[in-house]
VOMARTOR-780187 format. One record per residue: z, x, y of N, C-alpha, C in turn; residue in one letter; residue number from 0. Coordinates in steps of 0.1 Angstrom, whole numbers. Layout:
BEGIN
<node n_zz="Z" n_xx="X" n_yy="Y" ca_zz="Z" ca_xx="X" ca_yy="Y" c_zz="Z" c_xx="X" c_yy="Y" code="A" pos="NUM"/>
...
END
This chain:
BEGIN
<node n_zz="863" n_xx="816" n_yy="818" ca_zz="871" ca_xx="828" ca_yy="815" c_zz="877" c_xx="835" c_yy="827" code="X" pos="0"/>
<node n_zz="889" n_xx="840" n_yy="826" ca_zz="896" ca_xx="846" ca_yy="837" c_zz="892" c_xx="861" c_yy="838" code="X" pos="1"/>
<node n_zz="896" n_xx="867" n_yy="848" ca_zz="894" ca_xx="881" ca_yy="850" c_zz="903" c_xx="889" c_yy="841" code="X" pos="2"/>
<node n_zz="897" n_xx="901" n_yy="836" ca_zz="905" ca_xx="910" ca_yy="827" c_zz="908" c_xx="922" c_yy="835" code="X" pos="3"/>
<node n_zz="921" n_xx="926" n_yy="835" ca_zz="925" ca_xx="938" ca_yy="843" c_zz="926" c_xx="949" c_yy="833" code="X" pos="4"/>
<node n_zz="921" n_xx="961" n_yy="837" ca_zz="922" ca_xx="972" ca_yy="829" c_zz="932" c_xx="982" c_yy="836" code="X" pos="5"/>
<node n_zz="942" n_xx="986" n_yy="828" ca_zz="952" ca_xx="995" ca_yy="834" c_zz="951" c_xx="1008" c_yy="827" code="X" pos="6"/>
<node n_zz="944" n_xx="1018" n_yy="834" ca_zz="942" ca_xx="1031" ca_yy="828" c_zz="955" c_xx="1038" c_yy="824" code="X" pos="7"/>
<node n_zz="956" n_xx="1044" n_yy="813" ca_zz="968" ca_xx="1051" ca_yy="809" c_zz="965" c_xx="1066" c_yy="810" code="X" pos="8"/>
<node n_zz="972" n_xx="1072" n_yy="819" ca_zz="970" ca_xx="1087" ca_yy="821" c_zz="977" c_xx="1095" c_yy="809" code="X" pos="9"/>
<node n_zz="969" n_xx="1105" n_yy="805" ca_zz="974" ca_xx="1114" ca_yy="795" c_zz="976" c_xx="1129" c_yy="800" code="X" pos="10"/>
<node n_zz="970" n_xx="1131" n_yy="812" ca_zz="972" ca_xx="1144" ca_yy="818" c_zz="970" c_xx="1143" c_yy="834" code="X" pos="11"/>
<node n_zz="981" n_xx="1148" n_yy="841" ca_zz="980" ca_xx="1148" ca_yy="855" c_zz="982" c_xx="1162" c_yy="861" code="X" pos="12"/>
<node n_zz="977" n_xx="1165" n_yy="872" ca_zz="979" ca_xx="1178" ca_yy="879" c_zz="984" c_xx="1174" c_yy="893" code="X" pos="13"/>
<node n_zz="995" n_xx="1180" n_yy="897" ca_zz="1000" ca_xx="1178" ca_yy="910" c_zz="991" c_xx="1186" c_yy="920" code="X" pos="14"/>
<node n_zz="989" n_xx="1180" n_yy="932" ca_zz="981" ca_xx="1187" ca_yy="942" c_zz="989" c_xx="1199" c_yy="948" code="X" pos="15"/>
<node n_zz="982" n_xx="1210" n_yy="951" ca_zz="989" ca_xx="1221" ca_yy="957" c_zz="988" c_xx="1219" c_yy="972" code="X" pos="16"/>
<node n_zz="1000" n_xx="1219" n_yy="978" ca_zz="1001" ca_xx="1217" ca_yy="993" c_zz="995" c_xx="1229" c_yy="1000" code="X" pos="17"/>
<node n_zz="984" n_xx="1226" n_yy="1008" ca_zz="978" ca_xx="1237" ca_yy="1016" c_zz="988" c_xx="1243" c_yy="1026" code="X" pos="18"/>
<node n_zz="986" n_xx="1256" n_yy="1028" ca_zz="994" ca_xx="1264" ca_yy="1037" c_zz="995" c_xx="1258" c_yy="1051" code="X" pos="19"/>
<node n_zz="984" n_xx="1253" n_yy="1055" ca_zz="984" ca_xx="1246" ca_yy="1069" c_zz="994" c_xx="1234" c_yy="1069" code="X" pos="20"/>
<node n_zz="993" n_xx="1226" n_yy="1058" ca_zz="1001" ca_xx="1214" ca_yy="1057" c_zz="1016" c_xx="1219" c_yy="1056" code="X" pos="21"/>
<node n_zz="1019" n_xx="1230" n_yy="1049" ca_zz="1033" ca_xx="1235" ca_yy="1049" c_zz="1038" c_xx="1238" c_yy="1062" code="X" pos="22"/>
<node n_zz="1029" n_xx="1245" n_yy="1070" ca_zz="1034" ca_xx="1250" ca_yy="1083" c_zz="1036" c_xx="1238" c_yy="1093" code="X" pos="23"/>
<node n_zz="1028" n_xx="1228" n_yy="1091" ca_zz="1029" ca_xx="1216" ca_yy="1100" c_zz="1039" c_xx="1206" c_yy="1095" code="X" pos="24"/>
<node n_zz="1045" n_xx="1208" n_yy="1082" ca_zz="1054" ca_xx="1199" ca_yy="1076" c_zz="1048" c_xx="1186" c_yy="1072" code="X" pos="25"/>
<node n_zz="1035" n_xx="1186" n_yy="1069" ca_zz="1028" ca_xx="1174" ca_yy="1064" c_zz="1030" c_xx="1172" c_yy="1049" code="X" pos="26"/>
<node n_zz="1031" n_xx="1159" n_yy="1046" ca_zz="1031" ca_xx="1154" ca_yy="1032" c_zz="1022" c_xx="1142" c_yy="1031" code="X" pos="27"/>
<node n_zz="1020" n_xx="1138" n_yy="1018" ca_zz="1011" ca_xx="1126" ca_yy="1015" c_zz="1016" c_xx="1114" c_yy="1021" code="X" pos="28"/>
<node n_zz="1011" n_xx="1103" n_yy="1017" ca_zz="1003" ca_xx="1101" ca_yy="1005" c_zz="988" c_xx="1102" c_yy="1009" code="X" pos="29"/>
<node n_zz="980" n_xx="1105" n_yy="998" ca_zz="965" ca_xx="1104" ca_yy="999" c_zz="962" c_xx="1094" c_yy="989" code="X" pos="30"/>
<node n_zz="953" n_xx="1084" n_yy="993" ca_zz="949" ca_xx="1073" ca_yy="984" c_zz="935" c_xx="1076" c_yy="980" code="X" pos="31"/>
<node n_zz="932" n_xx="1076" n_yy="968" ca_zz="919" ca_xx="1079" ca_yy="962" c_zz="914" c_xx="1068" c_yy="953" code="X" pos="32"/>
<node n_zz="901" n_xx="1065" n_yy="954" ca_zz="894" ca_xx="1057" ca_yy="944" c_zz="888" c_xx="1066" c_yy="934" code="X" pos="33"/>
<node n_zz="890" n_xx="1064" n_yy="921" ca_zz="885" ca_xx="1072" ca_yy="910" c_zz="877" c_xx="1065" c_yy="900" code="X" pos="34"/>
<node n_zz="866" n_xx="1071" n_yy="895" ca_zz="859" ca_xx="1065" ca_yy="884" c_zz="862" c_xx="1072" c_yy="872" code="X" pos="35"/>
<node n_zz="867" n_xx="1065" n_yy="862" ca_zz="871" ca_xx="1071" ca_yy="849" c_zz="859" c_xx="1068" c_yy="839" code="X" pos="36"/>
<node n_zz="853" n_xx="1078" n_yy="834" ca_zz="842" ca_xx="1076" ca_yy="825" c_zz="846" c_xx="1071" c_yy="811" code="X" pos="37"/>
<node n_zz="837" n_xx="1069" n_yy="802" ca_zz="839" ca_xx="1064" ca_yy="789" c_zz="848" c_xx="1073" c_yy="781" code="X" pos="38"/>
<node n_zz="848" n_xx="1086" n_yy="784" ca_zz="856" ca_xx="1096" ca_yy="776" c_zz="870" c_xx="1097" c_yy="782" code="X" pos="39"/>
<node n_zz="873" n_xx="1091" n_yy="794" ca_zz="886" ca_xx="1092" ca_yy="800" c_zz="887" c_xx="1103" c_yy="810" code="X" pos="40"/>
<node n_zz="875" n_xx="1109" n_yy="814" ca_zz="875" ca_xx="1119" ca_yy="824" c_zz="874" c_xx="1113" c_yy="838" code="X" pos="41"/>
<node n_zz="878" n_xx="1119" n_yy="849" ca_zz="876" ca_xx="1115" ca_yy="862" c_zz="862" c_xx="1120" c_yy="866" code="X" pos="42"/>
<node n_zz="853" n_xx="1110" n_yy="867" ca_zz="839" ca_xx="1114" ca_yy="870" c_zz="835" c_xx="1113" c_yy="884" code="X" pos="43"/>
<node n_zz="843" n_xx="1106" n_yy="893" ca_zz="840" ca_xx="1105" ca_yy="907" c_zz="852" c_xx="1103" c_yy="914" code="X" pos="44"/>
<node n_zz="854" n_xx="1108" n_yy="926" ca_zz="865" ca_xx="1106" ca_yy="935" c_zz="861" c_xx="1103" c_yy="948" code="X" pos="45"/>
<node n_zz="867" n_xx="1092" n_yy="954" ca_zz="863" ca_xx="1088" ca_yy="968" c_zz="876" c_xx="1086" c_yy="976" code="X" pos="46"/>
<node n_zz="876" n_xx="1092" n_yy="987" ca_zz="888" ca_xx="1091" ca_yy="996" c_zz="889" c_xx="1077" c_yy="1001" code="X" pos="47"/>
<node n_zz="901" n_xx="1071" n_yy="1001" ca_zz="904" ca_xx="1058" ca_yy="1007" c_zz="911" c_xx="1060" c_yy="1019" code="X" pos="48"/>
<node n_zz="922" n_xx="1068" n_yy="1019" ca_zz="931" ca_xx="1071" ca_yy="1031" c_zz="938" c_xx="1083" c_yy="1028" code="X" pos="49"/>
<node n_zz="940" n_xx="1091" n_yy="1039" ca_zz="949" ca_xx="1103" ca_yy="1038" c_zz="947" c_xx="1112" c_yy="1050" code="X" pos="50"/>
<node n_zz="955" n_xx="1122" n_yy="1051" ca_zz="954" ca_xx="1132" ca_yy="1061" c_zz="944" c_xx="1142" c_yy="1058" code="X" pos="51"/>
<node n_zz="935" n_xx="1145" n_yy="1067" ca_zz="924" ca_xx="1154" ca_yy="1064" c_zz="929" c_xx="1168" c_yy="1059" code="X" pos="52"/>
<node n_zz="940" n_xx="1173" n_yy="1063" ca_zz="945" ca_xx="1186" ca_yy="1057" c_zz="949" c_xx="1185" c_yy="1043" code="X" pos="53"/>
<node n_zz="953" n_xx="1172" n_yy="1038" ca_zz="957" ca_xx="1171" ca_yy="1025" c_zz="947" c_xx="1166" c_yy="1015" code="X" pos="54"/>
<node n_zz="936" n_xx="1160" n_yy="1020" ca_zz="927" ca_xx="1153" ca_yy="1012" c_zz="920" c_xx="1162" c_yy="1001" code="X" pos="55"/>
<node n_zz="916" n_xx="1173" n_yy="1005" ca_zz="908" ca_xx="1182" ca_yy="996" c_zz="917" c_xx="1186" c_yy="984" code="X" pos="56"/>
<node n_zz="930" n_xx="1190" n_yy="987" ca_zz="939" ca_xx="1193" ca_yy="976" c_zz="941" c_xx="1182" c_yy="966" code="X" pos="57"/>
<node n_zz="943" n_xx="1170" n_yy="972" ca_zz="945" ca_xx="1158" ca_yy="963" c_zz="933" c_xx="1155" c_yy="955" code="X" pos="58"/>
<node n_zz="921" n_xx="1156" n_yy="960" ca_zz="909" ca_xx="1154" ca_yy="953" c_zz="907" c_xx="1164" c_yy="942" code="X" pos="59"/>
<node n_zz="910" n_xx="1177" n_yy="945" ca_zz="908" ca_xx="1188" ca_yy="935" c_zz="918" c_xx="1185" c_yy="923" code="X" pos="60"/>
<node n_zz="930" n_xx="1181" n_yy="926" ca_zz="940" ca_xx="1178" ca_yy="915" c_zz="936" c_xx="1166" c_yy="906" code="X" pos="61"/>
<node n_zz="932" n_xx="1156" n_yy="913" ca_zz="928" ca_xx="1143" ca_yy="906" c_zz="916" c_xx="1146" c_yy="897" code="X" pos="62"/>
<node n_zz="907" n_xx="1154" n_yy="901" ca_zz="895" ca_xx="1157" ca_yy="892" c_zz="899" c_xx="1163" c_yy="879" code="X" pos="63"/>
<node n_zz="911" n_xx="1168" n_yy="878" ca_zz="915" ca_xx="1174" ca_yy="865" c_zz="923" c_xx="1164" c_yy="857" code="X" pos="64"/>
<node n_zz="926" n_xx="1152" n_yy="862" ca_zz="933" ca_xx="1142" ca_yy="854" c_zz="925" c_xx="1137" c_yy="842" code="X" pos="65"/>
<node n_zz="932" n_xx="1132" n_yy="832" ca_zz="925" ca_xx="1127" ca_yy="820" c_zz="933" c_xx="1114" c_yy="817" code="X" pos="66"/>
<node n_zz="925" n_xx="1105" n_yy="812" ca_zz="930" ca_xx="1092" ca_yy="808" c_zz="925" c_xx="1088" c_yy="793" code="X" pos="67"/>
<node n_zz="933" n_xx="1079" n_yy="787" ca_zz="928" ca_xx="1074" ca_yy="775" c_zz="916" c_xx="1064" c_yy="778" code="X" pos="68"/>
<node n_zz="906" n_xx="1066" n_yy="770" ca_zz="894" ca_xx="1057" ca_yy="773" c_zz="898" c_xx="1042" c_yy="773" code="X" pos="69"/>
<node n_zz="891" n_xx="1035" n_yy="782" ca_zz="893" ca_xx="1021" ca_yy="783" c_zz="883" c_xx="1014" c_yy="774" code="X" pos="70"/>
<node n_zz="888" n_xx="1005" n_yy="766" ca_zz="880" ca_xx="998" ca_yy="756" c_zz="877" c_xx="983" c_yy="761" code="X" pos="71"/>
<node n_zz="865" n_xx="979" n_yy="760" ca_zz="862" ca_xx="965" ca_yy="762" c_zz="854" c_xx="960" c_yy="750" code="X" pos="72"/>
<node n_zz="859" n_xx="950" n_yy="743" ca_zz="852" ca_xx="946" ca_yy="731" c_zz="850" c_xx="957" c_yy="722" code="X" pos="73"/>
<node n_zz="859" n_xx="966" n_yy="721" ca_zz="859" ca_xx="978" ca_yy="711" c_zz="850" c_xx="989" c_yy="715" code="X" pos="74"/>
<node n_zz="844" n_xx="988" n_yy="727" ca_zz="836" ca_xx="999" ca_yy="732" c_zz="842" c_xx="1005" c_yy="744" code="X" pos="75"/>
<node n_zz="841" n_xx="1019" n_yy="745" ca_zz="846" ca_xx="1026" ca_yy="757" c_zz="837" c_xx="1023" c_yy="769" code="X" pos="76"/>
<node n_zz="844" n_xx="1020" n_yy="781" ca_zz="836" ca_xx="1017" ca_yy="793" c_zz="842" c_xx="1026" c_yy="804" code="X" pos="77"/>
<node n_zz="834" n_xx="1027" n_yy="815" ca_zz="838" ca_xx="1034" ca_yy="827" c_zz="844" c_xx="1024" c_yy="836" code="X" pos="78"/>
<node n_zz="855" n_xx="1028" n_yy="843" ca_zz="861" ca_xx="1018" ca_yy="852" c_zz="865" c_xx="1026" c_yy="865" code="X" pos="79"/>
<node n_zz="867" n_xx="1018" n_yy="876" ca_zz="872" ca_xx="1023" ca_yy="888" c_zz="887" c_xx="1020" c_yy="890" code="X" pos="80"/>
<node n_zz="894" n_xx="1029" n_yy="895" ca_zz="909" ca_xx="1026" ca_yy="897" c_zz="913" c_xx="1033" c_yy="910" code="X" pos="81"/>
<node n_zz="925" n_xx="1030" n_yy="915" ca_zz="930" ca_xx="1036" ca_yy="927" c_zz="943" c_xx="1044" c_yy="924" code="X" pos="82"/>
<node n_zz="944" n_xx="1056" n_yy="929" ca_zz="956" ca_xx="1064" ca_yy="926" c_zz="961" c_xx="1069" c_yy="940" code="X" pos="83"/>
<node n_zz="974" n_xx="1072" n_yy="940" ca_zz="981" ca_xx="1078" ca_yy="952" c_zz="987" c_xx="1091" c_yy="948" code="X" pos="84"/>
<node n_zz="984" n_xx="1101" n_yy="956" ca_zz="989" ca_xx="1115" ca_yy="954" c_zz="999" c_xx="1117" c_yy="966" code="X" pos="85"/>
END
């Protein structure tokens, strides 16, 4: 059997709010995050992969509010990990 790829389908996203310090310094993303999407489609865990320390917290806060369609495997919802870029 081959590997099965799951492509999470987003149904709600929230843009990160650029911190004032980042505005003053002219900093912009990207921030790369690993996210765990639970069986209900909620972001249950967020882990930083790469990003500027001034931007990371805002990106994490925004992504925690995202919502996905549940991923089904053999008809049952499952939790999956995915990577997102803010």
